[in-house]
N, C-alpha and C positions, 0 to 999 in steps of 0.2 A: 363424612364424619358426623354430620347432624343427625342422620338417621340412626347411626349407632348410639349416640348420646341420648336420642329420644327415649331408647329402651330404659336407660337409667332414669330419665324423668319419670317414666311410669312407675319403675319400682320405688323411686323415692316418694312419690305420691301415695302409693300404697304403704310405704313404711311410716309415713307421718299421719296420714288420714285414719288408719285401722286404730291405733291407740287412742287418737283424738275422738272418733267417731265413738269408741267404746266409753271414753269418759263422758261425752255428752249423753250416751244412753244410760249410763249408770245414774247419773245426776237426774235424768229425766225420769227414770223409773223410781228413784227415791222421792222425787217431787210428786209423782202420780199416787204413791201409796203413803203420802204425809197426812198427819192428822191436821195440819193446817190447811184449812179450807182454800185460801188463794194459792197456795203452793200446788195443792192437789189439782185444781182447776187448770193451772198453768201447765203441769206436766201432762195432763190428758189432753189438753187443747194442742199442745206442741206435738204430741204423737198423732193425734187424729188430722190435723191440717196437713202435715207433711205426707202422711200416708194416704191421704185422700186427693192429693194433687200429683199430675204426671212429673216424673223426676225431671224430665227436661225442662219444663215450665218453671220449676223451682231453681234449676241451674242458671237458666238465662235471667230469672228474676233476682236471685241473691247476688250475683256478680254485680248487677247494676246497683242494687240497693245498698249492699255494704260499701261499695266504692264511694257512693254518694253520701253515705252516712259518716264515712271516715272523713271526707272532705268538709262535710258540713261542720263537724266537731273542730277540725283544724281551723277552719274559717272563723268560727266564733271565738277561738283562742287567739289566733294571730292576727285578725283584722277585725277588732272590736268596733272601730270607727267606721266600718262599711256601712253606707246609708242605702245603697241600691237594693231592690229585692233579689233574693237568690233564685227564686223561681220566676222566670220571665217567659210566659207562654209555656212552650215545651222545652225551653233551655233551662240547665242547671248551671248557674254561673257563680263561681266564688273567686276569690282574690288569688292572684299568682301564687302567693307564698303558701296558699292552702292545697294547692294541687298536689295529688299523689300519683306517681312520683312527680318531682319538678320537671319542668321542660328541659332544664339544663342538665338533668341526671343522665348518666351513661345508659347505654341499650340494656346493659345486664340488670340494672336496678328495675327498669320497666318490666323485663321479663320475670324477674323475682317477685315483684309486686302482683303480677298478673297470676303466677303460680300459687302465691300465698292466698289470693282471693279464691282460686279454684279449690285449694285444700280446704279452707274454712267452709266453703260452700258444700264440698263433699261430706265434711265432717257434720255439718248441721242436718243434712238430709239423711244420711245413713245412721246418724245418731238417733233420729226418731225411731227407725225400725230396730236398732239395737236397744232403745228403751222399751219397746213393746215386748221384745224377746226376754229382757232381764226381768221386766214386771211379772211376765207370766211364770218364769223360772222361780221367782221368789214366792209366788203363790203356790207353786208346786211342791216346795218343801212341806213335809207333814207338819201339821199344828202341834203334834206331840213333841216334836223336837224342841220347839219354843217353849212348850209348857214344862218340860224337864228342865230347861235352862232356868226359867222362872223359879222352879221348885228348888233349884240349887242356889237361888239368891241373887242370880244376874238380874240387872235392871234392863230396860229395853234397849238402850244403846249396846250395852255388852252383848246381849243375846243376838242382836242384829250382826255385829261384826264377828263374833266368835262362832256363832251357830249357823245363822241364816246365810250369810254371804259365802262361807266356804262351800256349804252345801248345795247352794243354788246353781253353781256353776256346772254341776252335773247335768242339770235340766237345761241349762242356757246354751252350752257348747253346741249341740246339734243346730239350733236355730241360728247362732252366731256363724257357724260354719257356712250354713247356706248363704247368710248375708255376705260373708267373705267372698264368696264365689260370685254373688251379684255385683259387689264392689270391683272385682277383677273386670267383670264384662263391661262395667260402666266407665272404665278408664278412656275408651275412645271419645267420650263426651268432652274431654280435654280439646279435642279439635274444635268443637263449637265454642269454647270459652276463649279462644284466641291463643292457647298454649300450643307450641309447635311439638306435637307428640308424634308417636310413631304412625298414626293414621295420616297426619298432615304430610309427613315426609314419604309415606308411601304413595300418596297422591301426586305430590310434587315430582319425585324421581321417576315414578312410573309413566305419568301422563305424557302425551306428545307435545302438548303446547303449554308449558309452564314457564314462570319467571326464573326458575333456578337454572335451567339448562337450555337456554335459547342458542347457545353456541354449539351445543353437542345435541343435534336431533336423533331421535330413535323412534321405534315403533311404540305401540301401546304395550307397556310392560306392567300396568297396574295389577294384572291377575297374579303375576309371579310375586310381586311385593306383598300383596294382600295374603297370598298363599303363605308367605313366610310368617305373617302376622298370626294366621290361622295356627301354624305349628307352634309358635311362641305361646300363644295363650292356651292351647291344648297341653303343652308340656307343663306350663306354669300351674294349671289347675290340677294336673295329675300329682305334681309335687306337693301342692297344698292339701290334697286329699289324703295323701300318706301322712303328712305332718299332723293334720287334724285327727286322723284316726289314732295316731300314737297318743296324742293329747287326751283324747277320749278315753283310751284304754288306762291311761294313768289316772284319770280323774275317778273313773268308775271302780278302781281297785279297792275292795273292802267296802264298797257302798252297797246299801239295800236296793239296788235297782237291777233291771234286766241285765245289764252289762256286768255288773259286779257279780251277779248270780251266775251267769255264764263262765266267768273266770274261775269262780270258786268250784264249779263242777269239773271244769277242765283240769284244774290243779288236783282234784280228788282222783 
């Protein structure tokens, strides 16, 4: 049952991470094109740093960094009288009340907290890639569209939300589609973050010497379990391609783009 439930874990990760990463990306793109210099530096630095570091390094770093950051803030709030240093050599020591989750918490809270850190890490990393895609899509919208909006009396904010944002999705969807596929392929990294995902269970159930089935010895079945994962990922990406193609067709309808022109000629 743990193996079957792990498929739901992966789908839940994608369902939460995709819109969260898109939100991070949209805010990052807005910051990167901001007229406020500190915001523009922050947006471009965020995108450049995450894109320039291997994903696995960021995944392993952020899980530790976010966990310690949350515990540090709770430590300052719950234990203001603490006098010992938090950093003691290589050890990070906070009071028991600041631990996340508490040592007395049930197992499901530990698993939920680990999953939450994984989702936040995925969102931060893939949000940077989404920000780069959205930033390029915003720049791809013809300047004439914005000038027309200004000629009709729209201010900068109105032109951004009514003209730029609706049109930029046409240019952003192809890049975001590729990013969605990469996100699907990155879900096995949950195994490295300590979450019992489908890769973890495939190894545990298929291996000959694991802690899960010491009383039920069998041969090396890992190839069959990983083949099942192969079929799952291929099927899921195929469904994603069909859905994304329909979204792209919907967005390009009536637009002055290659896709929209193809639809116009087909209708004629």
